[in-house]
C-alpha positions in Angstrom: 122.4 101.9 99.8 120.5 100.7 102.8 116.7 100.8 102.5 115.3 103.7 104.6 111.8 102.2 104.8 110.0 99.1 106.1 108.6 98.6 102.6 110.6 96.8 99.9 113.0 99.0 98.0 112.4 97.3 94.7 114.4 97.4 91.5 116.3 100.4 90.0 113.7 102.6 88.4 115.3 102.3 84.9 112.1 102.8 83.0 111.8 106.4 84.3 115.6 107.1 84.8 115.5 109.8 82.0 113.2 111.9 84.2 115.3 111.7 87.4 118.6 113.2 88.6 120.3 110.4 90.5 119.2 106.8 91.2 115.7 105.8 92.3 114.1 102.5 93.0 110.5 101.4 92.5 108.5 98.6 94.3 104.8 98.0 93.7 102.9 97.7 96.9 99.3 97.4 95.6 97.9 97.5 92.1 94.2 97.3 91.3 92.1 98.8 88.5 91.0 101.5 91.0 94.4 102.5 92.6 98.1 101.9 92.3 100.5 102.3 95.3 104.2 102.2 94.8 107.1 102.6 97.2 109.6 105.0 95.6 113.1 105.2 97.1 115.5 108.0 96.3 119.3 107.8 96.9 120.7 111.0 98.6 120.4 113.9 96.1 118.0 112.1 93.8 114.9 113.9 92.6 112.5 113.7 89.7 112.0 116.3 87.1 109.1 118.7 87.2 106.0 116.9 86.0 102.2 117.0 85.8 99.8 114.2 86.5 96.9 114.9 84.2 93.5 113.7 85.4 94.9 112.3 88.7 95.9 113.6 92.0 99.1 112.2 93.6 99.3 111.4 97.3 102.8 111.0 98.8 103.3 109.6 102.3 106.9 109.6 103.6 107.9 106.3 105.1 111.7 106.8 105.6 114.5 109.3 105.4 114.1 112.9 104.5 112.4 114.1 101.3 111.1 117.3 99.7 108.3 118.2 97.3 107.5 121.5 95.6 104.4 122.7 93.8 105.1 125.3 91.1 104.9 128.8 92.6 105.5 127.6 96.2 108.6 127.1 98.3 110.0 123.5 98.6 108.8 121.7 101.7 109.9 118.7 103.6 106.9 116.5 103.6 105.4 113.7 105.7 102.1 113.5 103.7 100.9 115.6 100.8 98.2 115.6 98.2 99.3 117.1 94.8 96.1 118.1 93.0 95.5 116.8 89.5 97.0 118.9 86.7 99.5 120.6 89.0 103.2 121.0 88.1 105.5 119.6 90.9 108.6 117.6 91.8 109.7 115.4 94.7 112.7 113.6 95.9 115.4 113.1 98.6 117.2 115.7 100.5 120.6 116.5 99.1 122.4 114.5 101.8 119.9 111.8 102.8 117.9 109.1 101.1 114.2 108.8 101.4 111.2 106.6 100.5 107.6 107.5 100.0 104.5 105.7 99.1 103.0 107.2 95.9 99.2 106.8 95.3 97.6 107.9 92.1 94.0 108.9 92.6 92.0 109.2 89.3 89.9 112.3 88.8 87.4 110.4 86.7 88.1 107.6 84.3 91.5 105.9 85.2 92.1 105.4 81.5 92.3 109.2 81.1 95.3 109.6 83.5 98.7 110.5 82.0 102.0 112.0 83.0 103.7 114.9 81.4 107.5 115.0 82.2 109.1 118.4 82.1 112.5 120.1 82.8 114.9 119.1 85.7 114.7 121.0 89.0 117.1 123.9 89.1 120.3 122.3 90.5 121.4 125.5 92.4 118.0 126.0 94.1 117.9 122.3 95.0 121.4 122.4 96.4 120.3 125.1 98.9 117.8 122.7 100.6 118.7 121.7 104.2 
């Protein structure tokens, strides 16, 4: 797959593969005690499961291709930049027929040591397949 972004595509995201449908790649961009930024690249049709970032907001900035995100109870949206509030169930990934990359920032809501991820069920395949 050709890298859709100017940032490094990174290595296959094998450590989190069980929480994704399809292949994703992960490249650290900046990691400090205060903030971590990663470039996440999704092959066409790849998306992560529903999940919740406890005690941390997540900022996603699209840097290549076409991707979607969805907050529980809302319609899926193609996104350029979005802030998912802490403790909010959501998913994100590529469009069904196009790869995408986004920068993912974790923003602690208090002590960074209190942040955690809760991985949930896969996105409904039929609903995802209807995205343009």
